[in-house]
C-alpha positions, 0 to 999 in steps of 0.5 A, a space after each residue: 314968276 313962272 308957274 308950275 304949268 310953265 314947267 310942265 305941270 298939267 291936269 294929269 299930273 294934278 290928278 295923279 298927285 291928288 290920287 296918290 300921297 299928295 295930301 298935305 304935300 307940295 308938288 315939285 319938279 327936279 330941275 337939277 341934280 348933282 351927286 344926290 343933291 336936288 334943286 326943285 321948282 315949286 309953285 313958290 319958286 326954286 328950293 333945295 330938296 333932300 332924299 330921306 334915308 327911308 325913301 332912299 333905302 326903299 328904292 330897288 336901285 339907282 333908277 328908282 331915285 329922283 332924276 332930272 325931270 321927275 315930279 315929286 311929292 315933297 314936304 317942308 322940313 327944317 334941316 341944318 339951319 335952312 328950310 329944305 324940302 324932303 322928298 316923300 314920293 316920285 310920281 310915275 314917269 311918263 317917259 324915261 331916257 336911260 342907259 347903262 351906267 359907265 363901268 362894269 357894273 350892271 346899273 341903269 342910269 336915268 338921264 332924264 324923265 318926263 320928256 316930250 321930245 329928245 333933240 339928238 344933236 350932232 355936228 356937220 363935220 368930221 365927227 358925224 357918225 351915222 352908226 352912233 346916230 342910230 344908237 342915240 335914236 334907239 335910246 331916245 325912241 325907247 324912252 317914249 319921247 319923240 326923237 328929233 335929229 339936229 344937224 348943227 354947225 351949218 355956218 361952218 359947213 360948206 357942203 351939208 348935203 352929204 351929211 343930210 343924206 346920211 342922216 336921212 338914211 338912218 332917220 326912219 321917219 325922224 324929223 331932221 333939222 339943219 341949223 346953226 346955234 351960232 347964227 340962229 339959222 334954222 332955229 325957227 323950225 324948233 318951235 314945233 317942239 319948244 312949246 309952253 308946258 312941253 319938255 325937250 331933252 338935248 343929247 349928243 357927244 361933246 362939242 356938237 353945240 348943245 350949250 351954244 344952242 341953249 345959250 341962243 334959245 335963252 338969249 344969254 351966255 348962261 352955259 360955258 362953251 369951248 372950241 372943238 379940237 382942230 385935229 378931229 373936230 371932237 369937243 371938250 366937256 363943258 357941261 358937267 351935270 343935267 339941268 332943266 331951263 325955262 325958255 323965254 318963249 315957253 317950253 323947258 329944255 334939258 342940257 346934258 353933258 356930252 355922251 361919247 358912250 351910250 350903252 343900252 339898258 333896254 332897247 327892244 322897242 327902240 331898235 324896232 322903230 330905228 330899223 323899221 325897214 328891217 322889222 317890216 321885212 322880218 315878217 316875210 322871213 322863213 323862220 319867225 325867230 330869224 336873226 337875219 344872219 346865216 338862216 335860209 329864206 331870210 327876207 332881210 338878207 334878200 333885200 340887202 342883196 337886191 340893194 333895197 336895204 343898205 348892208 351897213 344898216 343890217 350890220 349895225 342892226 346885227 351889232 346893236 341887237 346882239 348887244 341888247 340881247 346880251 344885256 337882257 341875259 345879263 339882267 335876267 341872271 342878275 335878277 336870278 342871283 338877287 332872288 336866290 335859288 328856289 328851295 
């Protein structure tokens, strides 16, 4: 039977657990969550877990509730005729992959936590979108985990080089792996990140082949897959929830539902790293608060005119930075409303 170390438990987690409320409690990792119901992995194997009302009420928001990848302090209790674990505490997260939840409400959705790397997966076909890739890279970098670009469906692409060139243009140093989840070509390159005790998330839009990749790595058809639409090569949702899988060769892999929408929650550091050439040039602008739009003496605009920075990159930076700025303002206003006016 797999040990907790196989699922990512290490000396640092053990020390934090012992220093916190760990006495008399059991360490467990959330491997699956569906509508507030949790499956966790313990030293004794997989168990069900629930969140007591007291713990739920003490959370400041949804982001403070357990997420897939979290390490928990739990306790044995008897509930509804079967032994379940009660969540008593969430250990501080080392990384947090999150976005704004879909809809109009300003809510942070934690996709997963405690990831060492994030496979940002896209396909070598008509659904490839460099601007969307920049967005996914920004969110991945903001999480604190290392992003890796996976260009899938090499088996169905006669000319992958144009897609590789587009990926390199936005990678900003991110490793790029071209592969086929169907034939296994290129999968050997993933061994650098899929190591015992390490956890890797896999994100992308529907139909890029995440479930096919996981099936190949697991050596079994565990995840349901579906063909992409022929008219635009976009995919259909087959994964409906987030789940961690222990790979036979070591390492933990997270599968997620396809994400057509990836709105920022917090993206300031992620944007700096994703657009590192623009961030580096900004120091040479005449004004420290230059927005690289209409200000005189802008080093970034000069680089665009000289052809050393792509105009599409600056346009994308302007769009994403404006979105991030508006999100921060909205969050500040929401915080002010919660606090209420000073008396």
